[in-house]
TORGUMAR-684219 format. One record per residue (C-alpha): residue in one letter; chain; x, y, z. Coordinates in Angstrom, 1 decimal, decimal comma, always signed. Example, Ala and Ser with C-alpha at 12.3 -4.5 7.8 and 13.67 -1.06 7.14 Angstrom:
BEGIN
ROTI:A:A:+12,3:-4,5:+7,8
ROTI:S:A:+13,7:-1,1:+7,1
***
This chain:
BEGIN
ROTI:M:A:+17,3:-10,9:-42,3
ROTI:T:A:+19,8:-13,8:-42,0
ROTI:L:A:+20,5:-15,6:-38,7
ROTI:N:A:+24,2:-16,4:-39,0
ROTI:N:A:+24,9:-18,9:-36,2
ROTI:E:A:+28,6:-19,0:-37,1
ROTI:L:A:+28,9:-15,2:-36,6
ROTI:F:A:+26,9:-15,3:-33,3
ROTI:T:A:+29,2:-18,0:-32,0
ROTI:K:A:+32,2:-15,9:-32,9
ROTI:H:A:+30,8:-13,0:-31,0
ROTI:L:A:+30,2:-15,1:-27,9
ROTI:Q:A:+33,6:-16,6:-28,3
ROTI:G:A:+35,1:-13,1:-28,1
ROTI:M:A:+33,1:-12,2:-25,0
ROTI:V:A:+34,4:-15,1:-23,1
ROTI:Q:A:+38,0:-13,9:-23,4
ROTI:F:A:+37,5:-11,1:-20,9
ROTI:P:A:+37,9:-12,3:-17,3
ROTI:T:A:+35,1:-10,2:-15,8
ROTI:V:A:+35,0:-11,8:-12,4
ROTI:S:A:+33,0:-10,1:-9,7
ROTI:S:A:+34,3:-9,8:-6,1
ROTI:V:A:+32,7:-9,3:-2,7
ROTI:D:A:+35,2:-6,5:-2,3
ROTI:P:A:+34,3:-4,1:-5,2
ROTI:D:A:+37,8:-2,5:-5,0
ROTI:K:A:+39,3:-5,9:-6,0
ROTI:I:A:+37,5:-6,4:-9,3
ROTI:N:A:+39,6:-6,2:-12,5
ROTI:K:A:+38,0:-3,0:-13,7
ROTI:Q:A:+40,1:-3,0:-16,8
ROTI:A:A:+38,7:-6,4:-17,9
ROTI:F:A:+35,2:-4,9:-17,8
ROTI:L:A:+36,3:-1,8:-19,7
ROTI:D:A:+38,0:-3,9:-22,3
ROTI:F:A:+34,7:-5,9:-22,6
ROTI:H:A:+32,8:-2,6:-23,1
ROTI:K:A:+35,2:-1,7:-25,9
ROTI:Y:A:+34,7:-5,1:-27,5
ROTI:L:A:+30,9:-4,6:-27,4
ROTI:E:A:+31,3:-1,2:-29,1
ROTI:E:A:+33,5:-2,7:-31,9
ROTI:T:A:+31,3:-5,7:-32,4
ROTI:Y:A:+28,0:-4,0:-32,4
ROTI:P:A:+28,5:-0,6:-34,0
ROTI:L:A:+24,8:+0,0:-35,0
ROTI:V:A:+23,7:-0,6:-31,4
ROTI:H:A:+26,2:+1,9:-30,1
ROTI:K:A:+25,3:+4,4:-32,8
ROTI:T:A:+21,5:+4,0:-32,0
ROTI:F:A:+21,4:+3,7:-28,2
ROTI:D:A:+22,4:+6,2:-25,6
ROTI:K:A:+24,9:+4,5:-23,3
ROTI:A:A:+25,7:+5,4:-19,7
ROTI:I:A:+28,2:+3,9:-17,2
ROTI:V:A:+26,5:+3,3:-13,9
ROTI:G:A:+28,5:+2,6:-10,8
ROTI:R:A:+32,0:+1,3:-11,5
ROTI:V:A:+31,4:-0,5:-14,8
ROTI:G:A:+27,6:-1,1:-15,0
ROTI:L:A:+26,0:-0,5:-18,5
ROTI:L:A:+22,7:+1,1:-19,2
ROTI:Y:A:+21,5:+1,6:-22,8
ROTI:H:A:+18,4:+3,5:-23,9
ROTI:W:A:+16,7:+3,7:-27,2
ROTI:K:A:+13,9:+6,2:-27,3
ROTI:G:A:+11,1:+4,8:-29,5
ROTI:T:A:+8,6:+6,6:-31,7
ROTI:G:A:+6,0:+6,8:-28,9
ROTI:K:A:+3,3:+5,3:-31,1
ROTI:S:A:+2,8:+2,3:-28,7
ROTI:K:A:+1,0:+2,8:-25,4
ROTI:S:A:+3,1:+0,1:-23,8
ROTI:L:A:+5,6:+1,0:-21,1
ROTI:P:A:+9,3:+0,5:-21,8
ROTI:L:A:+10,8:-3,0:-22,3
ROTI:L:A:+14,1:-3,8:-20,4
ROTI:L:A:+16,4:-6,7:-21,2
ROTI:T:A:+18,9:-7,4:-18,4
ROTI:A:A:+21,9:-9,7:-18,0
ROTI:H:A:+25,1:-9,6:-16,0
ROTI:Q:A:+28,7:-9,0:-17,3
ROTI:D:A:+30,3:-10,7:-14,3
ROTI:V:A:+31,3:-14,4:-14,0
ROTI:V:A:+32,2:-16,6:-11,1
ROTI:P:A:+35,9:-17,4:-10,5
ROTI:E:A:+37,2:-20,1:-12,9
ROTI:G:A:+38,8:-22,3:-10,2
ROTI:D:A:+41,7:-24,6:-10,9
ROTI:H:A:+42,8:-24,1:-14,5
ROTI:S:A:+44,3:-27,6:-14,6
ROTI:M:A:+40,8:-29,1:-14,2
ROTI:W:A:+39,5:-27,4:-17,4
ROTI:K:A:+39,5:-29,3:-20,6
ROTI:Y:A:+40,4:-26,0:-22,4
ROTI:P:A:+41,6:-22,7:-20,8
ROTI:P:A:+38,6:-20,8:-19,3
ROTI:Y:A:+39,2:-17,5:-21,0
ROTI:V:A:+40,2:-18,6:-24,5
ROTI:G:A:+36,8:-19,5:-25,9
ROTI:T:A:+37,8:-22,8:-27,5
ROTI:L:A:+35,4:-24,1:-30,1
ROTI:D:A:+35,9:-27,8:-30,5
ROTI:E:A:+35,2:-30,1:-33,5
ROTI:D:A:+31,8:-31,0:-32,1
ROTI:G:A:+30,6:-27,4:-32,1
ROTI:I:A:+30,9:-27,0:-28,4
ROTI:L:A:+32,2:-23,6:-27,1
ROTI:W:A:+34,1:-23,8:-23,8
ROTI:G:A:+34,8:-20,9:-21,4
ROTI:R:A:+33,7:-19,2:-18,2
ROTI:G:A:+30,5:-17,2:-18,8
ROTI:V:A:+29,3:-18,9:-22,1
ROTI:T:A:+26,1:-19,9:-20,3
ROTI:D:A:+26,0:-17,6:-17,3
ROTI:S:A:+25,2:-15,1:-18,7
ROTI:K:A:+27,2:-13,6:-21,6
ROTI:C:A:+25,1:-15,7:-24,0
ROTI:N:A:+22,2:-13,4:-23,1
ROTI:I:A:+24,2:-10,2:-23,7
ROTI:Q:A:+25,3:-11,7:-27,0
ROTI:A:A:+21,7:-12,6:-28,0
ROTI:Y:A:+20,4:-9,2:-27,1
ROTI:M:A:+23,1:-7,4:-29,0
ROTI:D:A:+23,0:-9,6:-32,1
ROTI:A:A:+19,2:-9,4:-32,3
ROTI:L:A:+19,3:-5,6:-32,1
ROTI:E:A:+22,2:-5,2:-34,6
ROTI:L:A:+20,2:-7,2:-37,1
ROTI:L:A:+16,9:-5,3:-36,4
ROTI:I:A:+18,6:-1,9:-36,7
ROTI:A:A:+20,3:-2,9:-40,0
ROTI:D:A:+16,8:-4,0:-41,2
ROTI:G:A:+15,4:-0,5:-40,4
ROTI:F:A:+13,5:-1,4:-37,3
ROTI:V:A:+12,6:+1,4:-34,9
ROTI:P:A:+10,6:+0,5:-31,8
ROTI:D:A:+7,3:+2,2:-31,0
ROTI:Y:A:+8,2:+1,9:-27,3
ROTI:D:A:+11,3:+2,8:-25,3
ROTI:L:A:+13,9:+0,1:-25,0
ROTI:Y:A:+16,5:-0,4:-22,2
ROTI:L:A:+19,4:-2,7:-21,8
ROTI:A:A:+21,0:-3,1:-18,3
ROTI:F:A:+24,1:-5,1:-17,6
ROTI:G:A:+25,4:-5,2:-14,0
ROTI:Y:A:+28,8:-6,4:-12,8
ROTI:N:A:+28,2:-8,2:-9,5
ROTI:E:A:+25,1:-10,4:-9,9
ROTI:E:A:+27,2:-13,5:-9,0
ROTI:I:A:+27,8:-12,3:-5,5
ROTI:M:A:+24,1:-11,3:-5,0
ROTI:G:A:+25,1:-7,6:-5,5
ROTI:G:A:+27,4:-7,3:-2,5
ROTI:P:A:+28,0:-3,9:-0,8
ROTI:E:A:+27,2:-2,0:-4,1
ROTI:A:A:+24,7:-3,9:-6,1
ROTI:A:A:+25,1:-2,7:-9,7
ROTI:A:A:+21,5:-3,6:-10,6
ROTI:G:A:+20,3:-1,5:-7,6
ROTI:L:A:+22,4:+1,4:-8,8
ROTI:I:A:+20,9:+1,1:-12,3
ROTI:V:A:+17,4:+1,0:-10,8
ROTI:E:A:+18,2:+4,2:-8,9
ROTI:E:A:+19,2:+5,8:-12,2
ROTI:L:A:+16,0:+4,7:-13,8
ROTI:K:A:+14,0:+6,1:-10,9
ROTI:R:A:+15,8:+9,4:-11,3
ROTI:R:A:+14,6:+9,3:-15,0
ROTI:N:A:+11,0:+8,5:-13,8
ROTI:V:A:+11,0:+5,2:-15,7
ROTI:D:A:+8,2:+2,8:-15,2
ROTI:L:A:+8,8:-0,5:-16,9
ROTI:G:A:+6,2:-2,6:-18,8
ROTI:L:A:+8,2:-5,8:-19,2
ROTI:V:A:+11,6:-7,0:-17,8
ROTI:I:A:+13,4:-10,1:-19,2
ROTI:D:A:+16,4:-11,7:-17,4
ROTI:E:A:+18,3:-14,9:-17,5
ROTI:C:A:+17,1:-18,5:-16,7
ROTI:G:A:+14,3:-20,6:-18,1
ROTI:G:A:+14,1:-21,6:-21,7
ROTI:I:A:+13,0:-24,4:-24,0
ROTI:G:A:+13,2:-28,0:-23,2
ROTI:E:A:+11,4:-31,3:-23,5
ROTI:I:A:+9,5:-33,6:-21,2
ROTI:N:A:+8,7:-37,1:-22,5
ROTI:G:A:+9,7:-35,9:-26,0
ROTI:K:A:+7,2:-33,0:-25,9
ROTI:P:A:+8,4:-29,3:-26,0
ROTI:V:A:+8,0:-27,2:-22,9
ROTI:A:A:+8,9:-23,6:-22,0
ROTI:T:A:+9,8:-22,9:-18,4
ROTI:I:A:+9,2:-19,3:-17,3
ROTI:F:A:+10,1:-18,0:-13,9
ROTI:P:A:+7,6:-15,3:-12,7
ROTI:C:A:+9,3:-15,2:-9,3
ROTI:E:A:+12,4:-16,2:-7,3
ROTI:K:A:+13,1:-17,0:-3,6
ROTI:G:A:+14,6:-14,5:-1,2
ROTI:Y:A:+18,2:-14,8:+0,2
ROTI:G:A:+19,8:-14,6:+3,6
ROTI:D:A:+23,2:-15,4:+5,2
ROTI:F:A:+22,9:-15,6:+9,0
ROTI:E:A:+25,8:-15,9:+11,3
ROTI:F:A:+25,6:-17,6:+14,7
ROTI:T:A:+28,3:-17,0:+17,3
ROTI:M:A:+29,2:-18,2:+20,8
ROTI:E:A:+31,9:-16,7:+23,0
ROTI:D:A:+33,8:-18,5:+25,8
ROTI:K:A:+36,9:-17,8:+27,9
ROTI:G:A:+38,8:-20,4:+25,9
ROTI:G:A:+42,0:-21,8:+27,3
ROTI:H:A:+44,1:-25,0:+27,0
ROTI:A:A:+42,4:-28,0:+25,4
ROTI:A:A:+43,9:-30,2:+28,1
ROTI:S:A:+41,5:-28,6:+30,6
ROTI:P:A:+38,1:-28,3:+28,9
ROTI:G:A:+34,8:-27,3:+30,4
ROTI:K:A:+31,6:-29,2:+29,8
ROTI:H:A:+31,2:-27,6:+26,4
ROTI:S:A:+33,5:-25,5:+24,3
ROTI:S:A:+32,1:-22,6:+22,3
ROTI:L:A:+32,5:-24,7:+19,1
ROTI:G:A:+30,5:-27,5:+20,8
ROTI:I:A:+27,6:-25,2:+21,4
ROTI:I:A:+27,9:-24,0:+17,8
ROTI:G:A:+27,8:-27,6:+16,7
ROTI:K:A:+24,7:-28,2:+18,7
ROTI:T:A:+23,2:-25,1:+17,0
ROTI:A:A:+23,9:-26,5:+13,6
ROTI:C:A:+22,0:-29,7:+14,6
ROTI:I:A:+19,1:-27,7:+15,8
ROTI:L:A:+19,0:-25,6:+12,6
ROTI:E:A:+19,0:-28,8:+10,5
ROTI:E:A:+16,3:-30,5:+12,6
ROTI:K:A:+13,9:-27,7:+13,1
ROTI:L:A:+13,0:-27,0:+9,5
ROTI:F:A:+10,7:-24,3:+8,3
ROTI:P:A:+7,2:-25,8:+7,5
ROTI:Q:A:+6,3:-26,8:+3,9
ROTI:T:A:+4,1:-24,3:+2,2
ROTI:L:A:+2,2:-24,6:-1,1
ROTI:T:A:+2,6:-21,2:-2,8
ROTI:E:A:+0,6:-20,0:-5,8
ROTI:P:A:+3,6:-20,2:-8,2
ROTI:V:A:+4,2:-23,8:-7,3
ROTI:I:A:+0,5:-24,7:-7,6
ROTI:K:A:+0,7:-23,4:-11,2
ROTI:E:A:+3,8:-25,4:-11,9
ROTI:F:A:+2,5:-28,7:-10,5
ROTI:K:A:-0,7:-28,3:-12,6
ROTI:A:A:+1,3:-27,6:-15,7
ROTI:R:A:+3,4:-30,7:-15,1
ROTI:A:A:+0,5:-33,0:-14,3
ROTI:P:A:-0,1:-34,1:-18,0
ROTI:F:A:+3,5:-35,2:-18,2
ROTI:T:A:+3,5:-37,2:-15,0
ROTI:E:A:+2,1:-40,7:-14,8
ROTI:G:A:+0,5:-42,5:-11,9
ROTI:P:A:-0,6:-41,2:-8,5
ROTI:L:A:+1,9:-38,3:-8,6
ROTI:G:A:+0,3:-37,0:-11,8
ROTI:M:A:-3,1:-37,1:-10,1
ROTI:M:A:-1,7:-35,1:-7,1
ROTI:Y:A:+0,0:-32,6:-9,4
ROTI:A:A:-3,4:-32,0:-11,1
ROTI:D:A:-4,9:-30,9:-7,8
ROTI:P:A:-2,1:-30,2:-5,4
ROTI:E:A:-4,2:-28,4:-2,9
ROTI:K:A:-6,6:-31,4:-2,5
ROTI:Y:A:-3,7:-33,8:-2,2
ROTI:W:A:-1,3:-31,6:-0,3
ROTI:D:A:-1,1:-33,8:+2,8
ROTI:M:A:+0,3:-36,7:+0,6
ROTI:L:A:+2,2:-34,5:-1,8
ROTI:K:A:+4,2:-32,7:+0,8
ROTI:L:A:+5,6:-36,1:+2,1
ROTI:I:A:+6,9:-36,8:-1,4
ROTI:C:A:+8,3:-33,2:-1,8
ROTI:A:A:+10,2:-33,5:+1,5
ROTI:E:A:+12,2:-36,4:+0,1
ROTI:D:A:+13,2:-34,7:-3,2
ROTI:R:A:+15,8:-31,9:-3,1
ROTI:Q:A:+14,3:-29,9:-5,9
ROTI:L:A:+10,7:-30,3:-4,8
ROTI:N:A:+11,7:-29,6:-1,2
ROTI:A:A:+13,3:-26,3:-2,3
ROTI:L:A:+10,0:-25,3:-4,1
ROTI:T:A:+7,9:-26,0:-1,0
ROTI:R:A:+10,0:-24,8:+1,9
ROTI:T:A:+12,1:-21,9:+3,1
ROTI:T:A:+15,4:-23,7:+3,2
ROTI:T:A:+18,3:-23,4:+5,7
ROTI:S:A:+21,7:-24,9:+4,7
ROTI:V:A:+24,7:-25,0:+7,2
ROTI:T:A:+27,6:-24,1:+5,0
ROTI:M:A:+30,5:-22,6:+7,1
ROTI:A:A:+31,9:-23,0:+10,6
ROTI:K:A:+35,0:-21,8:+12,5
ROTI:G:A:+36,5:-22,5:+15,9
ROTI:S:A:+40,1:-22,0:+17,0
ROTI:D:A:+43,2:-21,9:+14,8
ROTI:Q:A:+44,9:-24,9:+16,4
ROTI:A:A:+43,8:-28,3:+17,7
ROTI:N:A:+45,0:-27,7:+21,3
ROTI:I:A:+43,3:-24,3:+21,8
ROTI:L:A:+39,8:-24,0:+23,1
ROTI:P:A:+38,2:-21,3:+20,9
ROTI:E:A:+37,3:-18,1:+22,6
ROTI:K:A:+34,8:-17,5:+19,8
ROTI:S:A:+33,1:-20,0:+17,4
ROTI:S:A:+30,7:-19,3:+14,6
ROTI:L:A:+28,8:-20,8:+11,8
ROTI:I:A:+27,0:-19,4:+8,8
ROTI:I:A:+23,9:-20,7:+7,2
ROTI:N:A:+22,4:-19,8:+3,8
ROTI:T:A:+18,7:-19,5:+3,6
ROTI:R:A:+16,3:-19,2:+0,6
ROTI:L:A:+13,0:-17,7:+1,4
ROTI:L:A:+9,6:-18,6:+0,0
ROTI:P:A:+7,4:-15,7:-1,2
ROTI:G:A:+5,6:-14,3:+1,8
ROTI:E:A:+8,5:-15,0:+4,2
ROTI:T:A:+10,7:-12,2:+5,6
ROTI:L:A:+14,2:-11,9:+7,0
ROTI:D:A:+12,8:-10,3:+10,1
ROTI:N:A:+10,6:-13,3:+10,8
ROTI:M:A:+13,5:-15,6:+10,2
ROTI:M:A:+15,7:-13,7:+12,7
ROTI:K:A:+13,0:-14,0:+15,4
ROTI:Y:A:+12,6:-17,7:+14,7
ROTI:F:A:+16,3:-18,4:+14,9
ROTI:E:A:+16,7:-16,4:+18,1
ROTI:S:A:+13,9:-18,5:+19,6
ROTI:I:A:+15,5:-21,9:+18,9
ROTI:V:A:+19,2:-21,5:+19,4
ROTI:P:A:+21,0:-22,4:+22,7
ROTI:E:A:+21,3:-19,7:+25,4
ROTI:G:A:+24,2:-17,4:+24,7
ROTI:V:A:+24,3:-17,9:+20,9
ROTI:K:A:+24,0:-14,6:+19,1
ROTI:V:A:+22,4:-14,3:+15,7
ROTI:R:A:+23,3:-11,8:+13,0
ROTI:L:A:+22,1:-11,2:+9,5
ROTI:V:A:+25,2:-10,9:+7,3
ROTI:K:A:+23,4:-10,1:+4,1
ROTI:G:A:+20,2:-10,8:+2,3
ROTI:H:A:+17,0:-9,6:+0,8
ROTI:N:A:+13,3:-10,5:+1,1
ROTI:P:A:+11,7:-12,4:-1,8
ROTI:P:A:+10,7:-10,0:-4,7
ROTI:A:A:+7,2:-9,7:-5,9
ROTI:V:A:+5,6:-12,5:-7,8
ROTI:S:A:+4,8:-11,5:-11,3
ROTI:S:A:+1,5:-12,1:-13,0
ROTI:T:A:+0,9:-14,9:-15,6
ROTI:E:A:-2,0:-12,9:-16,9
ROTI:S:A:-0,1:-9,7:-17,8
ROTI:E:A:+0,3:-8,5:-21,4
ROTI:G:A:+4,0:-9,0:-21,0
ROTI:Y:A:+3,6:-12,7:-20,2
ROTI:K:A:+1,1:-13,1:-23,0
ROTI:T:A:+3,6:-11,6:-25,4
ROTI:I:A:+6,2:-14,1:-24,4
ROTI:V:A:+3,7:-17,0:-24,8
ROTI:K:A:+2,6:-15,7:-28,2
ROTI:V:A:+6,2:-15,4:-29,5
ROTI:V:A:+7,2:-18,8:-28,3
ROTI:E:A:+4,1:-20,5:-29,6
ROTI:E:A:+4,7:-19,1:-33,0
ROTI:K:A:+8,1:-20,8:-33,1
ROTI:Y:A:+7,1:-24,0:-31,3
ROTI:P:A:+3,4:-24,7:-32,1
ROTI:G:A:+1,8:-26,8:-29,4
ROTI:I:A:+4,4:-26,1:-26,7
ROTI:T:A:+3,4:-26,3:-23,0
ROTI:F:A:+4,3:-23,5:-20,7
ROTI:I:A:+5,4:-24,2:-17,2
ROTI:P:A:+5,6:-21,2:-14,8
ROTI:S:A:+7,9:-21,9:-12,0
ROTI:M:A:+9,7:-20,4:-9,0
ROTI:L:A:+13,5:-19,9:-9,3
ROTI:T:A:+15,2:-21,2:-6,2
ROTI:G:A:+18,3:-19,2:-7,0
ROTI:G:A:+18,6:-15,5:-7,5
ROTI:T:A:+19,0:-13,0:-10,3
ROTI:D:A:+19,4:-9,3:-10,8
ROTI:S:A:+15,8:-9,2:-12,0
ROTI:R:A:+14,6:-8,8:-8,4
ROTI:F:A:+15,7:-5,2:-8,3
ROTI:Y:A:+13,5:-4,2:-11,3
ROTI:C:A:+10,3:-5,4:-9,6
ROTI:D:A:+10,2:-2,0:-7,8
ROTI:I:A:+9,9:-0,1:-11,0
ROTI:C:A:+7,6:-2,4:-13,0
ROTI:S:A:+4,0:-1,4:-12,2
ROTI:T:A:+2,6:-4,1:-14,5
ROTI:K:A:+4,1:-6,9:-12,4
ROTI:S:A:+5,9:-8,3:-15,5
ROTI:V:A:+9,4:-9,4:-14,5
ROTI:Y:A:+10,3:-12,8:-16,0
ROTI:R:A:+13,3:-15,0:-16,0
ROTI:F:A:+13,3:-16,6:-19,5
ROTI:T:A:+15,5:-16,9:-22,5
ROTI:G:A:+14,8:-18,4:-25,9
ROTI:M:A:+17,6:-20,9:-25,4
ROTI:R:A:+17,0:-24,6:-26,1
ROTI:H:A:+18,4:-26,9:-23,5
ROTI:T:A:+20,5:-29,8:-24,8
ROTI:S:A:+22,7:-32,4:-23,2
ROTI:K:A:+25,7:-30,7:-24,8
ROTI:T:A:+25,4:-27,5:-22,7
ROTI:G:A:+26,3:-27,3:-19,0
ROTI:G:A:+28,8:-26,5:-16,3
ROTI:A:A:+27,6:-23,1:-15,1
ROTI:H:A:+29,5:-22,2:-11,9
ROTI:Q:A:+31,7:-25,3:-12,5
ROTI:V:A:+34,9:-26,0:-14,3
ROTI:N:A:+34,4:-26,8:-18,0
ROTI:E:A:+31,4:-24,5:-18,6
ROTI:H:A:+30,3:-25,0:-22,2
ROTI:I:A:+27,5:-24,4:-24,6
ROTI:D:A:+26,2:-26,2:-27,7
ROTI:T:A:+26,6:-23,6:-30,4
ROTI:S:A:+23,8:-25,0:-32,5
ROTI:I:A:+21,3:-23,4:-30,2
ROTI:I:A:+22,7:-19,9:-30,2
ROTI:A:A:+20,7:-18,7:-33,2
ROTI:D:A:+17,5:-19,8:-31,5
ROTI:N:A:+18,1:-17,3:-28,7
ROTI:V:A:+18,8:-14,5:-31,1
ROTI:D:A:+15,7:-15,4:-33,0
ROTI:F:A:+13,6:-15,3:-29,8
ROTI:Y:A:+14,6:-11,7:-29,0
ROTI:I:A:+14,1:-10,6:-32,6
ROTI:R:A:+10,5:-11,9:-32,4
ROTI:L:A:+10,0:-10,4:-28,9
ROTI:L:A:+11,2:-7,0:-29,9
ROTI:L:A:+9,0:-7,0:-33,0
ROTI:A:A:+5,9:-8,2:-31,1
ROTI:Y:A:+6,1:-6,1:-27,9
ROTI:G:A:+3,9:-3,1:-27,9
ROTI:K:A:+1,5:-4,3:-30,6
***
């Protein structure tokens, strides 16, 4: 079996050329772009499409199933990723057009979606195409699930949720789920593998204040926007308390050997040194996000003209919930601290999904596969502060084995996800394919 990095790059290059942008309004997505992408997959991976049963779920969601021999007692394996990408923004700010898939002389591939997350679809498909050609047949059932609105957190019709409902209808109980994020990197020149067994919850809350409005030349003591401004200050001042959760304890302990001085000592026993450690975490954006349910004031609106007192003013905050927190509790808290007359409404959101085990057979399989490729590597379980489609699959994975991890090596030549000039170092593409080949061969043994 030959890993042809040039061919893999060409396949990803082709995927980038389809503008599969998701939209909050599902009626506004470019459905044809997704259907053309499906056709491209069929043409590029004929063995996969000959071997798997494929179903369209929702508008353009993809669900593939390969029924194994049944010799393994392991529950099915599911590999998931999303077809959709975020809007490309101002084309004039891109070094190369976002939907051309330009490969430059340094081996860098440019385009929207090369890292988030069409590289995962490409890696799954190329790994399977090679395995099928080599005569591989799994002893377990294998599923592929590709949604179409992950980038908007699912919106009014979450594709991943629809796929889960279809799997429930089929009475599927998953043994291992793999999604985007994580990967192989280095700390102090030593290899590390970051695996995310959990992610934070999500909530957009709206705060509104109504007033009789009028002419700005005759204001009252406070306008509705003034009250909303005061609300914003309260929300930023009255933060949720810092909490040391089990996933973060594990991460700190894993990072301790790579951290010198007093901080390394505290990482080694975070519970003992929590009173000091939380002061350090509060001053660091990333550490703060790991140890607190965060609230970010992101949007506000008053009147449409400077000389009009607004009859209704509003602001929206984005929250990311630690495991154990709930949207209901947040609503009650917000209602208890806002000024009188301010109404609170949950616009959209979801509670944190279950935390997966780092002792499961699925986790051990990932560790074994990675260790074989990178002997001596250190594993760092962590909590993803963003969100993925993987949260939906927690409900149908009785083994608590839902992980956000890829075999991608991180280099300084890859970056730009959600920004202009998204790009990937093509020298690492074969490593990702290799990881999934190894995983598919090892699972169920």
